[in-house]
ZALOVO-453822 format. One record per atom (N, C-alpha, C): atom name; residue number from 1; x, y, z; residue in one letter. Coordinates in nm, 4 decimals. Last residue first. Layout:
% ZALOVO-453822
('CA' NUM (X Y Z) 'a')
...
***
This chain:
% ZALOVO-453822
('N' 107 (4.7129 -12.9077 3.5434) 'k')
('CA' 107 (4.7664 -12.9709 3.6640) 'k')
('C' 107 (4.8688 -13.0732 3.6244) 'k')
('N' 106 (4.7422 -12.6146 3.3409) 'r')
('CA' 106 (4.7142 -12.7577 3.3546) 'r')
('C' 106 (4.7765 -12.8077 3.4812) 'r')
('N' 105 (4.5840 -12.2966 3.3525) 's')
('CA' 105 (4.7007 -12.3826 3.3729) 's')
('C' 105 (4.6570 -12.5263 3.3888) 's')
('N' 104 (4.5006 -12.0146 3.1538) 'e')
('CA' 104 (4.4580 -12.1346 3.2241) 'e')
('C' 104 (4.5835 -12.2172 3.2487) 'e')
('N' 103 (4.4453 -11.6795 3.1272) 't')
('CA' 103 (4.5490 -11.7816 3.1271) 't')
('C' 103 (4.4979 -11.8977 3.2101) 't')
('N' 102 (4.2524 -11.4620 2.9174) 's')
('CA' 102 (4.2674 -11.5475 3.0348) 's')
('C' 102 (4.3832 -11.6442 3.0174) 's')
('N' 101 (4.2214 -11.3218 2.6868) 'd')
('CA' 101 (4.2780 -11.2504 2.7995) 'd')
('C' 101 (4.3052 -11.3412 2.9190) 'd')
('N' 100 (4.3083 -11.4385 2.3543) 'g')
('CA' 100 (4.2252 -11.4280 2.4723) 'g')
('C' 100 (4.2965 -11.3566 2.5849) 'g')
('N' 99 (4.4593 -11.5008 2.1366) 'n')
('CA' 99 (4.3715 -11.3852 2.1226) 'n')
('C' 99 (4.2786 -11.3703 2.2420) 'n')
('N' 98 (4.6175 -11.7217 2.2349) 'r')
('CA' 98 (4.6791 -11.5977 2.1890) 'r')
('C' 98 (4.5847 -11.4801 2.1717) 'r')
('N' 97 (4.5705 -11.8826 2.5334) 'p')
('CA' 97 (4.5130 -11.8709 2.3999) 'p')
('C' 97 (4.5513 -11.7319 2.3483) 'p')
('N' 96 (4.8288 -12.0112 2.7266) 'r')
('CA' 96 (4.7628 -11.8881 2.6843) 'r')
('C' 96 (4.7034 -11.9046 2.5456) 'r')
('N' 95 (4.8918 -12.1908 3.0127) 'i')
('CA' 95 (4.8605 -12.2022 2.8707) 'i')
('C' 95 (4.7856 -12.0763 2.8321) 'i')
('N' 94 (5.1239 -12.2685 3.2715) 'p')
('CA' 94 (5.0294 -12.1743 3.2096) 'p')
('C' 94 (5.0155 -12.1985 3.0597) 'p')
('N' 93 (5.1770 -12.6271 3.2962) 'g')
('CA' 93 (5.1995 -12.4890 3.3377) 'g')
('C' 93 (5.0997 -12.3991 3.2683) 'g')
('N' 92 (5.3166 -12.8881 3.0984) 'd')
('CA' 92 (5.2373 -12.8466 3.2142) 'd')
('C' 92 (5.2770 -12.7060 3.2560) 'd')
('N' 91 (5.3394 -12.8442 2.7442) 't')
('CA' 91 (5.4072 -12.8639 2.8720) 't')
('C' 91 (5.3163 -12.8171 2.9854) 't')
('N' 90 (5.1183 -13.0041 2.5094) 'l')
('CA' 90 (5.1764 -12.8859 2.5724) 'l')
('C' 90 (5.2395 -12.9216 2.7061) 'l')
('N' 89 (4.9874 -13.2254 2.4161) 'g')
('CA' 89 (5.1259 -13.2074 2.3750) 'g')
('C' 89 (5.1937 -13.0858 2.4355) 'g')
('N' 88 (4.7232 -13.2073 2.4974) 's')
('CA' 88 (4.8088 -13.3010 2.5695) 's')
('C' 88 (4.9568 -13.2886 2.5301) 's')
('N' 87 (4.5200 -13.0593 2.3961) 'l')
('CA' 87 (4.6357 -12.9866 2.4463) 'l')
('C' 87 (4.7335 -13.0780 2.5190) 'l')
('N' 86 (4.2902 -13.0723 2.1501) 'd')
('CA' 86 (4.3768 -13.1626 2.2263) 'd')
('C' 86 (4.5028 -13.0860 2.2659) 'd')
('N' 85 (3.9843 -12.8885 2.1652) 'v')
('CA' 85 (4.1209 -12.9021 2.1171) 'v')
('C' 85 (4.1987 -12.9962 2.2084) 'v')
('N' 84 (3.6587 -12.7976 2.0448) 'a')
('CA' 84 (3.7456 -12.8614 2.1438) 'a')
('C' 84 (3.8816 -12.8837 2.0806) 'a')
('N' 83 (3.4319 -12.5171 2.0117) 's')
('CA' 83 (3.5033 -12.6327 1.9590) 's')
('C' 83 (3.5821 -12.6941 2.0733) 's')
('N' 82 (3.1885 -12.2699 1.9229) 's')
('CA' 82 (3.2594 -12.3519 2.0208) 's')
('C' 82 (3.3230 -12.4716 1.9523) 's')
('N' 81 (3.1770 -11.9366 1.7753) 'g')
('CA' 81 (3.1342 -12.0735 1.7989) 'g')
('C' 81 (3.2209 -12.1444 1.9003) 'g')
('N' 80 (3.2257 -11.7084 1.5076) 'd')
('CA' 80 (3.1845 -11.7307 1.6464) 'd')
('C' 80 (3.1409 -11.8758 1.6626) 'd')
('N' 79 (3.3988 -11.8840 1.2489) 'g')
('CA' 79 (3.3518 -11.7601 1.3091) 'g')
('C' 79 (3.3222 -11.7842 1.4558) 'g')
('N' 78 (3.6039 -12.1263 1.2800) 'g')
('CA' 78 (3.5647 -12.0388 1.1686) 'g')
('C' 78 (3.5263 -11.9036 1.2229) 'g')
('N' 77 (3.6988 -12.2627 1.4938) 'p')
('CA' 77 (3.5701 -12.3057 1.4420) 'p')
('C' 77 (3.5256 -12.2241 1.3210) 'p')
('N' 76 (4.0417 -12.3513 1.5054) 'g')
('CA' 76 (3.9396 -12.2494 1.4912) 'g')
('C' 76 (3.8100 -12.3059 1.4383) 'g')
('N' 75 (4.3782 -12.3929 1.6303) 'r')
('CA' 75 (4.2452 -12.4434 1.5946) 'r')
('C' 75 (4.1502 -12.3258 1.5752) 'r')
('N' 74 (4.7035 -12.4865 1.6954) 'v')
('CA' 74 (4.6196 -12.3859 1.6314) 'v')
('C' 74 (4.4893 -12.4512 1.5881) 'v')
('N' 73 (4.9425 -12.5179 1.9409) 'v')
('CA' 73 (4.8294 -12.5870 1.8795) 'v')
('C' 73 (4.7378 -12.4791 1.8241) 'v')
('N' 72 (5.2958 -12.5209 1.9976) 'd')
('CA' 72 (5.1713 -12.4486 1.9720) 'd')
('C' 72 (5.0684 -12.5354 1.9003) 'd')
('N' 71 (5.5447 -12.6299 2.0379) 'h')
('CA' 71 (5.4312 -12.7026 2.0954) 'h')
('C' 71 (5.2968 -12.6405 2.0574) 'h')
('N' 70 (5.7234 -12.4522 1.9330) 'l')
('CA' 70 (5.7203 -12.5860 1.8737) 'l')
('C' 70 (5.6024 -12.6679 1.9237) 'l')
('N' 69 (5.7083 -12.2264 2.0981) 'p')
('CA' 69 (5.6393 -12.2260 1.9685) 'p')
('C' 69 (5.6322 -12.3631 1.9016) 'p')
('N' 68 (5.6463 -12.2385 2.4281) 'n')
('CA' 68 (5.7381 -12.2990 2.3319) 'n')
('C' 68 (5.6661 -12.3067 2.1971) 'n')
('N' 67 (5.4355 -12.1403 2.5712) 'g')
('CA' 67 (5.5565 -12.0604 2.5677) 'g')
('C' 67 (5.6613 -12.1141 2.4725) 'g')
('N' 66 (5.2195 -12.2877 2.5277) 'd')
('CA' 66 (5.2791 -12.3056 2.6602) 'd')
('C' 66 (5.4091 -12.2258 2.6706) 'd')
('N' 65 (4.9306 -12.1795 2.3489) 's')
('CA' 65 (5.0752 -12.1857 2.3646) 's')
('C' 65 (5.1149 -12.2079 2.5097) 's')
('N' 64 (4.6990 -12.1904 2.0925) 'f')
('CA' 64 (4.7223 -12.2240 2.2329) 'f')
('C' 64 (4.8711 -12.2459 2.2500) 'f')
('N' 63 (4.5478 -11.9789 1.8755) 'r')
('CA' 63 (4.6766 -12.0444 1.8992) 'r')
('C' 63 (4.6918 -12.0645 2.0496) 'r')
('N' 62 (4.2641 -11.9796 1.6744) 'v')
('CA' 62 (4.3162 -11.9634 1.8104) 'v')
('C' 62 (4.4455 -12.0429 1.8225) 'v')
('N' 61 (4.1017 -11.7999 1.4219) 'm')
('CA' 61 (4.1959 -11.9066 1.4536) 'm')
('C' 61 (4.2514 -11.8777 1.5925) 'm')
('N' 60 (3.8151 -11.7038 1.2442) 'a')
('CA' 60 (3.8900 -11.7010 1.3701) 'a')
('C' 60 (3.9787 -11.8232 1.3837) 'a')
('N' 59 (3.7572 -11.5122 0.9626) 'v')
('CA' 59 (3.7725 -11.6485 1.0117) 'v')
('C' 59 (3.8609 -11.6429 1.1356) 'v')
('N' 58 (3.5104 -11.2618 0.8663) 'a')
('CA' 58 (3.6426 -11.3073 0.9095) 'a')
('C' 58 (3.6393 -11.4538 0.9519) 'a')
('N' 57 (3.2719 -11.1362 0.8276) 'd')
('CA' 57 (3.3490 -11.1687 0.7078) 'd')
('C' 57 (3.4883 -11.2212 0.7412) 'd')
('N' 56 (3.1715 -11.0823 1.0841) 'p')
('CA' 56 (3.1007 -11.1777 0.9975) 'p')
('C' 56 (3.1809 -11.2209 0.8742) 'p')
('N' 55 (3.4260 -11.0808 1.3378) 'd')
('CA' 55 (3.3551 -11.0105 1.2313) 'd')
('C' 55 (3.2907 -11.1131 1.1378) 'd')
('N' 54 (3.3778 -11.2335 1.6501) 'v')
('CA' 54 (3.4458 -11.2417 1.5207) 'v')
('C' 54 (3.3616 -11.1673 1.4172) 'v')
('N' 53 (3.2716 -11.2550 1.9074) 'g')
('CA' 53 (3.3139 -11.1235 1.8594) 'g')
('C' 53 (3.3877 -11.1246 1.7272) 'g')
('N' 52 (3.3997 -11.5597 2.0543) 'v')
('CA' 52 (3.2917 -11.4630 2.0288) 'v')
('C' 52 (3.3522 -11.3328 1.9774) 'v')
('N' 51 (3.4697 -11.8994 2.0974) 'i')
('CA' 51 (3.5150 -11.7741 2.0388) 'i')
('C' 51 (3.3918 -11.6872 2.0134) 'i')
('N' 50 (3.5354 -12.1396 2.3455) 't')
('CA' 50 (3.4355 -12.0640 2.2715) 't')
('C' 50 (3.4973 -11.9342 2.2224) 't')
('N' 49 (3.6484 -12.4782 2.4085) 'f')
('CA' 49 (3.6672 -12.3335 2.4075) 'f')
('C' 49 (3.5607 -12.2695 2.3208) 'f')
('N' 48 (3.7443 -12.7785 2.5795) 'g')
('CA' 48 (3.6443 -12.6986 2.5100) 'g')
('C' 48 (3.6777 -12.5504 2.5178) 'g')
('N' 47 (3.9848 -13.0148 2.5348) 'v')
('CA' 47 (3.9583 -12.8900 2.6062) 'v')
('C' 47 (3.8615 -12.8064 2.5233) 'v')
('N' 46 (4.0709 -13.3073 2.5378) 'a')
('CA' 46 (3.9523 -13.2478 2.4743) 'a')
('C' 46 (3.9103 -13.1241 2.5529) 'a')
('N' 45 (4.2968 -13.3779 2.6755) 'a')
('CA' 45 (4.2823 -13.4304 2.5396) 'a')
('C' 45 (4.1620 -13.3719 2.4659) 'a')
('N' 44 (4.2761 -13.2731 2.9379) 'k')
('CA' 44 (4.3674 -13.2126 2.8423) 'k')
('C' 44 (4.3524 -13.2614 2.6978) 'k')
('N' 43 (4.1216 -13.3892 3.1398) 'e')
('CA' 43 (4.0569 -13.2958 3.0470) 'e')
('C' 43 (4.1439 -13.2565 2.9283) 'e')
('N' 42 (4.2880 -13.5432 3.2981) 'a')
('CA' 42 (4.1714 -13.6089 3.2373) 'a')
('C' 42 (4.1056 -13.5208 3.1312) 'a')
('N' 41 (4.4646 -13.3527 3.3902) 'd')
('CA' 41 (4.5153 -13.4580 3.3040) 'd')
('C' 41 (4.4002 -13.5268 3.2307) 'd')
('N' 40 (4.2827 -13.0351 3.3818) 's')
('CA' 40 (4.3423 -13.1524 3.4462) 's')
('C' 40 (4.3931 -13.2524 3.3425) 's')
('N' 39 (4.3092 -12.7096 3.3723) 'i')
('CA' 39 (4.2849 -12.8182 3.2784) 'i')
('C' 39 (4.3578 -12.9396 3.3343) 'i')
('N' 38 (4.1514 -12.4726 3.5788) 'f')
('CA' 38 (4.2604 -12.5675 3.5609) 'f')
('C' 38 (4.2185 -12.6755 3.4623) 'f')
('N' 37 (3.9261 -12.3211 3.6076) 'g')
('CA' 37 (4.0520 -12.2507 3.5907) 'g')
('C' 37 (4.1727 -12.3410 3.5738) 'g')
('N' 36 (3.6822 -12.4549 3.6134) 'd')
('CA' 36 (3.7508 -12.4320 3.7410) 'd')
('C' 36 (3.8847 -12.3596 3.7286) 'd')
('N' 35 (3.5618 -12.4532 3.3468) 'g')
('CA' 35 (3.4837 -12.4358 3.4684) 'g')
('C' 35 (3.5600 -12.4022 3.5943) 'g')
('N' 34 (3.6482 -12.4755 3.0886) 'd')
('CA' 34 (3.6813 -12.5851 3.1800) 'd')
('C' 34 (3.6121 -12.5715 3.3152) 'd')
('N' 33 (3.6488 -12.3373 2.8290) 'n')
('CA' 33 (3.5285 -12.3811 2.8996) 'n')
('C' 33 (3.5565 -12.4961 2.9953) 'n')
('N' 32 (3.8200 -12.0474 2.7586) 'i')
('CA' 32 (3.8355 -12.1917 2.7774) 'i')
('C' 32 (3.7244 -12.2376 2.8706) 'i')
('N' 31 (3.7365 -11.8036 2.5251) 't')
('CA' 31 (3.7192 -11.8495 2.6625) 't')
('C' 31 (3.7376 -12.0001 2.6658) 't')
('N' 30 (3.8489 -11.5350 2.3261) 'v')
('CA' 30 (3.8340 -11.6793 2.3429) 'v')
('C' 30 (3.8234 -11.7100 2.4915) 'v')
('N' 29 (3.7307 -11.2654 2.1180) 's')
('CA' 29 (3.7913 -11.3182 2.2406) 's')
('C' 29 (3.7649 -11.4676 2.2486) 's')
('N' 28 (3.7463 -10.9898 1.8898) 'a')
('CA' 28 (3.7230 -11.1313 1.9183) 'a')
('C' 28 (3.7934 -11.1726 2.0469) 'a')
('N' 27 (3.6298 -10.6636 1.9844) 't')
('CA' 27 (3.7284 -10.7539 1.9270) 't')
('C' 27 (3.6988 -10.8969 1.9682) 't')
('N' 26 (3.3145 -10.5131 1.9038) 'p')
('CA' 26 (3.4115 -10.5633 2.0007) 'p')
('C' 26 (3.5088 -10.6592 1.9339) 'p')
('N' 25 (3.5077 -10.3201 1.6689) 's')
('CA' 25 (3.4742 -10.3517 1.8086) 's')
('C' 25 (3.3404 -10.4229 1.8130) 's')
('N' 24 (3.6597 -10.4623 1.3745) 'a')
('CA' 24 (3.5669 -10.3705 1.4401) 'a')
('C' 24 (3.5422 -10.4140 1.5833) 'a')
('N' 23 (3.8372 -10.5876 1.1995) 'd')
('CA' 23 (3.8753 -10.5673 1.3394) 'd')
('C' 23 (3.7875 -10.4663 1.4111) 'd')
('N' 22 (3.6861 -10.4354 0.9274) 'a')
('CA' 22 (3.7913 -10.5260 0.9726) 'a')
('C' 22 (3.8346 -10.4888 1.1132) 'a')
('N' 21 (3.4881 -10.2848 0.8095) 't')
('CA' 21 (3.4681 -10.3278 0.9482) 't')
('C' 21 (3.5752 -10.4242 0.9967) 't')
('N' 20 (3.5041 -10.2290 0.5445) 't')
('CA' 20 (3.5264 -10.1156 0.6353) 't')
('C' 20 (3.5107 -10.1551 0.7812) 't')
('N' 19 (3.6001 -10.3636 0.2593) 'd')
('CA' 19 (3.5721 -10.4072 0.3961) 'd')
('C' 19 (3.6062 -10.2919 0.4906) 'd')
('N' 18 (3.4560 -10.2791 -0.0474) 'k')
('CA' 18 (3.5600 -10.2450 0.0499) 'k')
('C' 18 (3.5150 -10.2878 0.1887) 'k')
('N' 17 (3.3928 -10.4834 -0.3154) 't')
('CA' 17 (3.3354 -10.4227 -0.1956) 't')
('C' 17 (3.4476 -10.3993 -0.0963) 't')
('N' 16 (3.3980 -10.4457 -0.6739) 's')
('CA' 16 (3.4514 -10.4967 -0.5480) 's')
('C' 16 (3.3832 -10.4237 -0.4332) 's')
('N' 15 (3.3608 -10.5281 -1.0215) 't')
('CA' 15 (3.3222 -10.4577 -0.8996) 't')
('C' 15 (3.3881 -10.5224 -0.7789) 't')
('N' 14 (3.3912 -10.4801 -1.3557) 'd')
('CA' 14 (3.4598 -10.5415 -1.2421) 'd')
('C' 14 (3.4252 -10.4627 -1.1174) 'd')
('N' 13 (3.2803 -10.3385 -1.5632) 'g')
('CA' 13 (3.2221 -10.4674 -1.5300) 'g')
('C' 13 (3.2900 -10.5397 -1.4152) 'g')
('N' 12 (3.5722 -10.1915 -1.7125) 't')
('CA' 12 (3.4309 -10.1888 -1.6771) 't')
('C' 12 (3.3856 -10.3294 -1.6414) 't')
('N' 11 (3.8257 -10.1972 -1.8122) 'g')
('CA' 11 (3.8043 -10.1289 -1.6852) 'g')
('C' 11 (3.6589 -10.1174 -1.6455) 'g')
('N' 10 (3.9229 -10.3218 -2.0356) 'a')
('CA' 10 (3.8336 -10.2084 -2.0555) 'a')
('C' 10 (3.8110 -10.1313 -1.9262) 'a')
('N' 9 (4.2705 -10.4015 -2.0509) 'a')
('CA' 9 (4.1351 -10.4279 -2.0020) 'a')
('C' 9 (4.0533 -10.3022 -2.0202) 'a')
('N' 8 (4.5815 -10.5597 -2.1330) 't')
('CA' 8 (4.4831 -10.4534 -2.1481) 't')
('C' 8 (4.3480 -10.4983 -2.0955) 't')
('N' 7 (4.9203 -10.6079 -2.0440) 'n')
('CA' 7 (4.7834 -10.6590 -2.0443) 'n')
('C' 7 (4.6868 -10.5422 -2.0544) 'n')
('N' 6 (5.1788 -10.5160 -2.0128) 'g')
('CA' 6 (5.1191 -10.5067 -2.1455) 'g')
('C' 6 (4.9787 -10.5634 -2.1546) 'g')
('N' 5 (5.2800 -10.5005 -1.7650) 'a')
('CA' 5 (5.3107 -10.6237 -1.8382) 'a')
('C' 5 (5.2516 -10.6230 -1.9785) 'a')
('N' 4 (5.1745 -10.2686 -1.6606) 't')
('CA' 4 (5.3167 -10.2687 -1.6969) 't')
('C' 4 (5.3587 -10.3938 -1.7726) 't')
('N' 3 (4.8440 -10.2451 -1.8192) 'd')
('CA' 3 (4.9356 -10.2538 -1.7044) 'd')
('C' 3 (5.0794 -10.2622 -1.7544) 'd')
('N' 2 (4.6123 -10.0223 -1.9688) 't')
('CA' 2 (4.7178 -10.1216 -1.9900) 't')
('C' 2 (4.8093 -10.1239 -1.8684) 't')
('N' 1 (4.2853 -9.9450 -2.0697) 'm')
('CA' 1 (4.3837 -9.9363 -1.9655) 'm')
('C' 1 (4.4829 -10.0506 -1.9896) 'm')
***
């Protein structure tokens, strides 16, 4: 077999696995672990969050946004798991984790 650049290969001995579960249900979700629905001034430097439902062959990244893309904070523990993030650079008001359904607001 020859490609358009003139490279040749026998076409044997090369295997691959097709990912048939990309974005399989249930979809990944993120929960902010603050307990009361508000991230206070004392909490904003270390906001805990948990990601669940990540496909085993995927890596989860969470984007926290206050509506201004210049302030966005992106973090991820990799797959399912918990981590913490510093949101002190975001503007006070609603904060949305991009792949989550809940909106939390800072005081």
